[in-house]
C-alpha positions as CSV (number, residue, x, y, z in Angstrom):
1,M,-9.9,-38.8,-1.6
2,D,-12.9,-37.9,-2.8
3,I,-12.6,-36.0,-6.1
4,D,-16.1,-34.7,-6.2
5,A,-16.4,-33.2,-2.6
6,V,-13.2,-31.3,-3.5
7,D,-14.8,-30.1,-7.0
8,K,-17.5,-28.7,-5.2
9,L,-15.8,-27.2,-2.7
10,V,-13.2,-25.2,-4.9
11,F,-16.1,-24.2,-6.9
12,H,-18.2,-22.9,-3.6
13,V,-14.9,-21.4,-2.2
14,I,-14.1,-19.3,-5.9
15,E,-18.2,-18.1,-5.8
16,K,-18.2,-17.6,-2.2
17,V,-15.0,-15.3,-2.5
18,A,-16.3,-13.4,-5.7
19,E,-18.8,-11.8,-3.4
20,D,-19.1,-8.2,-3.3
21,K,-19.2,-8.2,0.3
22,C,-17.3,-11.0,1.0
23,D,-16.5,-12.4,4.5
24,L,-13.3,-14.3,4.8
25,D,-13.9,-15.4,8.1
26,E,-17.4,-16.7,6.7
27,V,-15.8,-18.9,3.9
28,V,-12.9,-19.9,6.1
29,E,-16.4,-21.7,8.7
30,F,-17.5,-22.8,5.4
31,V,-14.1,-25.0,3.7
32,I,-14.4,-26.2,8.0
33,S,-17.6,-27.5,7.9
34,F,-17.4,-28.7,4.6
35,S,-14.4,-30.9,5.0
36,R,-15.8,-32.4,8.1
37,E,-19.4,-33.3,6.3
38,H,-17.5,-34.7,3.2
39,S,-14.2,-36.0,5.6
40,L,-11.7,-34.5,3.4
41,L,-8.2,-34.7,5.1
42,T,-7.0,-31.5,6.6
43,E,-4.0,-32.7,4.1
44,T,-5.9,-32.1,1.3
45,L,-6.9,-28.7,1.8
46,L,-3.6,-27.7,2.4
47,K,-2.8,-28.4,-1.2
48,L,-5.4,-26.8,-2.2
49,S,-3.9,-23.6,0.0
50,F,-0.7,-24.2,-2.2
51,I,-2.0,-24.7,-5.5
52,F,-4.2,-21.7,-5.3
53,G,-1.3,-19.7,-4.2
54,N,0.5,-20.4,-7.1
55,D,-2.2,-19.3,-9.3
56,K,-1.7,-16.2,-7.2
57,M,-5.8,-16.4,-5.9
58,Y,-4.8,-15.1,-2.3
59,R,-7.8,-14.7,-1.1
60,E,-8.8,-18.3,-1.8
61,K,-5.2,-19.2,-0.4
62,Y,-5.9,-17.7,3.0
63,A,-9.0,-19.2,3.5
64,F,-7.8,-22.7,3.2
65,S,-4.5,-21.4,4.7
66,R,-6.4,-20.4,7.9
67,A,-8.6,-23.3,7.6
68,C,-6.1,-25.9,7.7
69,A,-4.7,-23.4,11.1
70,L,-8.3,-24.2,13.1
71,L,-7.8,-27.5,12.1
72,L,-4.2,-28.3,12.8
73,S,-2.2,-28.5,16.1
74,G,1.3,-28.0,17.2
75,K,3.9,-26.7,14.8
76,M,1.9,-27.9,11.4
77,R,-0.6,-25.1,13.4
78,E,1.7,-22.5,13.5
79,E,3.1,-22.7,9.9
80,A,0.0,-22.7,8.6
81,H,-1.5,-19.2,10.2
82,M,2.2,-18.2,9.0
83,E,1.2,-18.8,5.6
84,A,-2.3,-16.9,6.2
85,G,-0.6,-13.9,7.4
86,K,1.7,-13.8,4.8
87,T,-1.4,-14.1,2.5
88,A,-3.7,-11.1,4.2
89,S,-0.4,-8.8,3.9
90,L,-0.2,-9.7,0.1
91,L,-3.9,-8.7,0.5
92,G,-3.5,-5.5,2.4
93,L,-6.3,-6.7,5.2
94,G,-3.3,-5.6,8.1
95,D,-6.4,-6.9,10.2
96,L,-6.3,-10.0,9.1
97,A,-2.4,-10.4,9.2
98,A,-2.2,-9.2,12.8
99,R,-4.4,-11.7,14.0
100,E,-2.7,-14.2,12.4
101,F,0.7,-13.2,13.4
102,E,-0.5,-12.9,16.9
103,E,-2.0,-16.6,16.9
104,V,1.2,-17.3,15.1
105,L,3.0,-15.9,18.7
106,E,1.1,-17.7,20.6
107,E,2.4,-20.9,19.9
108,N,5.6,-19.5,19.1
109,P,6.4,-16.5,21.0
110,E,10.2,-16.2,19.8
111,N,9.0,-16.9,15.9
112,I,11.2,-14.2,14.4
113,E,9.4,-14.0,10.7
114,A,5.9,-13.6,12.5
115,L,7.4,-10.8,15.1
116,C,8.4,-9.1,11.9
117,G,5.4,-9.2,10.0
118,Y,3.1,-9.0,13.1
119,G,5.3,-5.1,13.5
120,A,4.9,-4.8,9.8
121,M,1.0,-5.3,9.9
122,L,1.2,-2.8,13.4
123,A,3.0,0.0,11.4
124,E,1.1,-0.4,8.7
125,L,-2.0,0.3,10.5
126,G,-0.9,3.2,12.6
127,K,0.5,1.6,15.6
128,L,4.0,2.9,15.5
129,D,4.8,2.4,19.1
130,A,3.4,-1.2,19.6
131,A,5.3,-1.8,16.1
132,R,8.6,-0.8,17.6
133,V,8.2,-3.4,20.7
134,Q,8.0,-6.5,18.5
135,Y,10.7,-5.0,15.9
136,E,12.9,-4.6,19.1
137,R,11.7,-8.5,20.4
138,A,13.1,-9.5,17.4
139,L,16.0,-8.2,17.0
140,E,16.7,-9.2,21.2
141,I,16.8,-13.0,20.1
142,H,17.8,-12.1,16.2
143,P,20.0,-9.2,15.8
144,F,21.3,-10.3,12.0
145,H,17.3,-10.9,10.9
146,V,17.8,-8.5,7.3
147,D,14.1,-8.4,6.8
148,T,13.4,-6.9,10.5
149,L,16.1,-4.4,10.2
150,C,15.1,-3.3,7.0
151,N,11.8,-2.9,9.0
152,Y,12.9,-1.4,11.9
153,G,14.5,1.5,9.9
154,C,11.7,2.4,8.0
155,L,9.6,2.9,11.2
156,L,12.5,4.9,12.7
157,Y,12.3,7.3,9.6
158,R,8.7,7.5,10.1
159,L,9.2,8.3,14.1
160,K,12.0,10.9,12.9
161,D,14.9,9.1,14.4
162,L,17.1,9.5,11.5
163,D,20.2,8.8,12.8
164,G,18.5,5.5,14.5
165,A,17.1,4.4,11.1
166,E,20.0,5.0,9.3
167,E,22.2,2.7,11.7
168,A,19.8,0.4,11.0
169,Y,19.9,0.4,7.3
170,K,23.7,0.2,7.2
171,K,23.8,-2.9,9.8
172,A,21.2,-4.5,7.2
173,L,23.4,-3.7,3.8
174,L,26.7,-5.1,5.4
175,L,24.8,-8.0,6.1
176,D,22.8,-8.2,2.8
177,P,23.7,-5.7,0.2
178,R,21.2,-7.2,-2.6
179,H,18.2,-6.4,0.0
180,V,15.9,-4.3,-2.8
181,G,13.9,-3.0,0.4
182,V,17.2,-1.6,2.4
183,H,18.3,0.1,-0.7
184,C,15.1,1.8,-1.3
185,G,14.2,3.1,2.7
186,Y,17.9,3.9,2.7
187,G,17.5,5.9,-0.4
188,I,14.4,7.6,1.0
189,L,16.3,8.5,4.1
190,L,19.2,10.2,2.1
191,Y,16.6,12.4,0.3
192,K,14.6,13.5,3.3
193,C,18.5,14.7,4.3
194,G,19.3,16.3,1.6
195,Q,21.7,13.7,0.2
196,K,20.2,13.6,-2.9
197,T,23.6,11.8,-5.0
198,E,23.6,9.2,-2.8
199,A,19.9,8.4,-2.5
200,N,20.0,8.3,-6.4
201,Y,22.5,5.3,-6.0
202,H,20.7,3.5,-3.6
203,Y,17.6,4.2,-5.8
204,I,19.5,3.0,-9.1
205,R,20.6,0.2,-6.9
206,A,17.4,-1.3,-5.9
207,L,16.4,-1.4,-9.5
208,E,19.4,-3.1,-11.0
209,L,18.1,-5.9,-8.5
210,D,14.6,-5.8,-9.1
211,S,13.2,-3.5,-11.9
212,G,9.8,-3.7,-10.9
213,H,10.0,-2.7,-7.4
214,V,7.1,0.0,-7.2
215,E,8.8,2.2,-4.2
216,S,12.3,2.0,-5.9
217,N,10.4,3.4,-9.2
218,F,8.2,5.7,-8.0
219,R,11.1,7.7,-5.6
220,Y,13.2,7.5,-8.6
221,A,10.8,9.1,-10.9
222,R,10.4,11.9,-8.3
223,L,14.3,12.5,-8.2
224,L,14.4,12.2,-11.6
225,I,12.1,15.4,-12.6
226,E,13.5,17.1,-9.9
227,K,16.7,16.8,-11.9
228,G,14.6,17.8,-14.9
229,E,14.4,14.8,-16.8
230,P,10.6,14.0,-17.3
231,L,10.9,11.1,-19.8
232,E,13.1,9.1,-17.8
233,A,11.1,9.8,-15.4
234,E,7.8,8.6,-16.8
235,A,9.6,5.5,-18.0
236,H,9.5,4.6,-14.1
237,Y,6.6,5.6,-13.2
238,I,5.2,3.0,-16.3
239,E,7.2,0.9,-14.7
240,A,5.6,1.1,-11.1
241,L,2.2,0.8,-12.6
242,K,3.1,-2.2,-14.4
243,A,3.9,-3.7,-11.0
244,D,1.0,-2.1,-9.5
245,P,-2.0,-0.4,-11.4
246,E,-4.5,-0.3,-8.5
247,S,-2.2,2.3,-7.0
248,P,-4.0,5.7,-6.4
249,K,-0.1,7.5,-5.7
250,L,1.3,6.2,-8.8
251,H,-2.1,7.5,-11.0
252,L,-2.1,10.8,-9.1
253,F,1.8,12.0,-9.4
254,Y,2.0,10.3,-13.4
255,A,-1.1,12.5,-14.0
256,R,0.7,15.7,-12.5
257,L,3.7,14.8,-14.5
258,L,1.4,14.8,-17.9
259,A,-0.5,17.2,-17.0
260,D,2.7,19.4,-16.5
261,H,3.9,18.7,-19.5
262,G,0.5,19.6,-21.5
263,I,0.0,15.8,-22.2
264,I,-4.5,16.6,-21.0
265,H,-5.7,13.4,-22.3
266,G,-3.2,11.2,-20.4
267,A,-3.8,13.3,-17.6
268,R,-7.4,12.5,-17.2
269,V,-7.1,9.5,-17.9
270,H,-4.9,8.6,-14.5
271,F,-6.9,11.7,-12.7
272,R,-10.3,9.5,-13.0
273,Y,-8.4,6.3,-12.6
274,A,-7.3,7.5,-9.5
275,L,-10.1,8.8,-8.4
276,K,-12.0,4.8,-9.3
277,I,-10.1,3.3,-7.0
278,D,-9.7,6.5,-4.2
279,P,-13.2,8.5,-4.9
280,G,-12.1,10.1,-1.3
281,D,-9.2,11.9,-2.3
282,V,-9.3,15.7,-1.9
283,E,-6.0,16.3,-3.7
284,S,-7.1,14.1,-6.7
285,H,-10.2,16.2,-7.0
286,C,-8.6,19.4,-6.5
287,E,-5.7,18.6,-9.1
288,Y,-8.2,17.3,-11.8
289,A,-10.2,20.1,-11.2
290,R,-7.5,22.5,-11.8
291,L,-6.6,20.8,-14.6
292,L,-9.7,21.3,-16.4
293,A,-10.0,24.4,-15.2
294,R,-7.3,25.4,-17.1
295,F,-8.5,23.9,-20.2
296,G,-11.4,25.9,-20.6
297,H,-13.8,23.0,-18.9
298,R,-15.8,24.7,-16.4
299,H,-18.5,23.2,-15.5
300,E,-16.5,19.5,-15.3
301,A,-13.7,21.4,-13.1
302,E,-16.7,23.5,-10.8
303,V,-18.2,19.2,-10.1
304,Q,-14.5,18.3,-8.6
305,Y,-13.9,21.4,-6.6
306,K,-17.6,20.7,-5.3
307,K,-16.7,17.0,-4.2
308,A,-13.5,18.2,-3.4
309,L,-15.0,20.2,-0.7
310,E,-17.6,18.0,0.2
311,L,-15.1,15.6,1.4
312,D,-13.1,18.3,3.3
313,P,-14.6,21.9,3.2
314,G,-11.7,23.8,4.8
315,H,-8.8,22.5,1.9
316,F,-7.2,25.8,1.0
317,G,-6.2,24.4,-2.7
318,S,-9.9,23.8,-3.6
319,L,-10.9,26.9,-1.8
320,C,-8.1,28.8,-3.9
321,G,-8.8,27.0,-7.1
322,Y,-13.2,27.1,-6.6
323,G,-12.7,30.6,-6.1
324,D,-10.6,31.6,-9.0
325,L,-13.6,29.7,-11.5
326,L,-16.0,31.7,-9.8
327,K,-14.5,34.6,-10.7
328,E,-13.5,33.4,-14.2
329,K,-17.2,32.7,-14.2
330,G,-18.0,36.3,-13.5
331,Q,-19.8,35.3,-10.3
332,Y,-18.1,37.9,-8.2
333,A,-19.8,37.1,-4.9
334,E,-19.9,33.9,-4.8
335,A,-15.9,33.6,-5.2
336,E,-15.6,36.8,-2.6
337,E,-17.2,34.5,-0.3
338,I,-14.8,31.4,-1.4
339,Y,-11.7,33.8,-1.4
340,R,-12.8,34.6,2.5
341,Q,-13.3,30.9,3.4
342,A,-9.6,30.0,1.6
343,E,-8.1,33.5,3.9
344,Y,-9.8,32.0,7.0
345,S,-8.9,27.8,6.0
346,R,-5.2,29.4,6.0
347,Q,-5.4,31.9,9.1
348,S,-6.6,28.8,10.9
349,F,-3.9,26.3,9.7
350,W,-1.6,28.3,10.7
């Protein structure tokens, strides 16, 4: 093995992946071209993929996994596409993940893991009926595949088939009582059905099995707030944020909790961070504006309301809040016009 060539390849891949507008398919093409030019074995690329995965450098891992898949054939090609698909899923790259799972299924239409993964990506992309086809195909082949049952339960919940979702979750828990995702999903379903004590049990069970599980911490925190236990809820929001610090949803809900209890500086920090991650979130702009207005920061509040209304001119909460702010500033004519727009928006909604 040419160590210098490998070092050069690794350096260039890390450099390319770090670019602002990185196209991972172009990085894959570079890996293939470079390996051919320097006569690097595919086995070497597989090892590099494994090393990057261990170091949690997932974009690099994806590039090497897909390059291997395009260079290999047979079972090894199938396995490399599977690794690339799982890695793209971790990165939140739904389109790329779906493509990889499709290519696995071209090699082996009965690959359960690929059917389950492809269904999950389709569901994430909002293609719920197509996702259902994949899950039901997987369960025809392997009726006791717990991950598929878990994902199928989640999908049926989204499709408002609550009885079907419950059946899938119960079956999954009989097969694997320690499956964190099933406990969390079943807890969400039970909460929706008003069975909050039972939901509470499943959230706690999920967190006993995995204390850092993001969705379980998030859902349990919301339930604790309803029960009047804000300090305990805060601990679970913090735990969720440790595991997923780039989730705008977590920052928004934690900011709400802090704002409700008068912890203004902390609330501002988390509203700002939520908007840094997702500047197009109308609700975050609106709620941040409301907080700023409440504590006398009128100019900053007006900026946030205007941003919210640029994104959604008919957003009822922002129109009402902005109208109130203008009235406080003595701009009665402008406030009246905004209230008129709010009333029109409300009537249009209903």
